[in-house]
C-alpha positions as CSV (number, residue, x, y, z in Angstrom):
1,M,12.2,22.6,-12.5
2,S,10.6,20.6,-9.9
3,P,8.6,17.4,-10.3
4,R,5.2,17.3,-11.3
5,P,2.8,17.0,-8.1
6,R,1.9,13.5,-7.4
7,K,-1.8,12.4,-8.3
8,K,-4.3,11.6,-6.0
9,R,-4.7,7.9,-5.6
10,C,-8.6,6.4,-4.5
11,C,-8.0,3.5,-1.9
12,E,-11.1,1.6,-1.1
13,G,-12.1,0.5,2.4
14,G,-9.3,0.2,5.2
15,C,-7.0,-2.3,6.7
16,L,-8.1,-4.2,9.7
17,C,-4.7,-3.5,11.5
18,Q,-1.9,-0.8,11.8
19,A,0.8,-3.3,11.8
20,F,1.8,-6.7,10.6
21,K,4.6,-8.3,12.7
22,P,5.9,-12.0,13.9
23,N,4.3,-13.1,16.6
24,G,5.9,-13.0,20.5
25,I,8.3,-10.2,19.5
26,P,7.4,-6.4,20.4
27,L,7.2,-4.2,17.7
28,R,10.2,-2.0,19.4
29,N,12.3,-5.0,18.7
30,L,11.6,-5.3,15.2
31,R,12.9,-3.7,12.1
32,Q,10.1,-1.8,10.6
33,I,9.0,-1.4,7.1
34,P,6.6,1.2,6.1
35,L,3.7,-0.3,3.8
36,F,2.1,2.6,2.4
37,R,-1.9,2.4,1.7
38,D,-1.6,3.0,-2.3
39,E,1.0,-0.4,-2.2
40,L,-1.5,-2.3,-0.1
41,E,-4.4,-1.5,-2.3
42,A,-2.4,-2.0,-5.7
43,L,-1.6,-5.5,-3.9
44,K,-4.9,-6.3,-2.8
45,L,-6.7,-5.5,-6.3
46,C,-4.1,-7.4,-8.4
47,D,-3.1,-10.3,-6.2
48,L,-6.2,-10.7,-4.2
49,E,-8.7,-9.4,-6.2
50,G,-7.2,-10.9,-9.5
51,L,-7.3,-7.3,-11.3
52,F,-4.7,-6.7,-14.1
53,Q,-3.0,-4.0,-13.8
54,E,-4.7,-1.7,-16.2
55,Q,-7.8,-2.4,-14.4
56,A,-6.4,-1.6,-11.1
57,G,-5.4,1.4,-12.3
58,E,-8.3,2.5,-13.3
59,R,-10.1,1.5,-10.1
60,M,-7.2,3.7,-8.0
61,G,-7.5,6.6,-10.9
62,V,-3.5,6.3,-11.7
63,S,-1.6,4.5,-14.9
64,R,-1.0,1.2,-15.2
65,G,2.9,2.1,-14.8
66,T,2.2,3.4,-11.3
67,V,0.3,0.3,-10.6
68,Q,3.1,-1.6,-11.5
69,R,5.9,0.4,-9.3
70,L,3.0,0.3,-6.4
71,L,2.9,-3.6,-6.9
72,A,6.7,-4.0,-7.1
73,S,7.3,-1.9,-3.9
74,A,4.5,-3.6,-2.1
75,R,5.8,-7.1,-3.2
76,R,9.5,-6.5,-2.3
77,K,8.5,-4.8,1.1
78,T,5.9,-8.2,2.0
79,A,8.5,-10.5,1.1
80,D,11.5,-8.6,3.1
81,A,9.0,-8.6,6.3
82,L,8.1,-12.4,6.0
83,V,11.9,-13.8,4.9
84,C,13.3,-11.7,7.2
85,G,11.1,-11.3,10.5
86,A,10.6,-7.6,10.3
87,A,7.4,-5.9,10.7
88,L,5.3,-4.3,8.2
89,L,3.6,-0.5,9.7
90,I,0.4,0.0,7.3
91,G,-0.5,3.3,6.9
92,D,-0.6,6.8,4.6
93,D,2.8,7.8,3.5
94,E,4.5,11.2,4.7
95,E,2.7,13.1,1.8
96,S,-0.7,12.0,2.4
97,S,-0.9,11.0,-1.3
98,A,-3.5,8.3,-0.8
99,A,-6.8,10.2,-1.0
100,V,-10.2,8.2,0.0
101,C,-12.6,8.7,-3.0
102,A,-15.7,10.7,-2.1
103,E,-18.0,7.8,-2.6
104,Q,-15.7,5.5,-0.4
105,E,-15.7,4.8,3.5
106,P,-12.6,6.4,5.2
107,F,-9.6,4.5,6.0
108,S,-9.2,3.5,9.9
């Protein structure tokens, strides 16, 4: 039995960078942590815009539980990068599961 297909997630706008890293250290010399676009979107909606997880889920087209898992993952990765001096690589995941909604700007 195979798992059900992953739901497309609406992610608004984009990010100004592809990586966030400590200053003065080349990226190739740092441990690299992937921060997927849907994780960044959940972090932005809940922590920056102050939405509840249910509201963020409605905006992204996913359940509150999915937002909760995305937030936990994004917060863990962000804390790891900040505390341990690693680089966050921002972008789509390997399955390109983060969809751009038709009425929104594409991710750059």
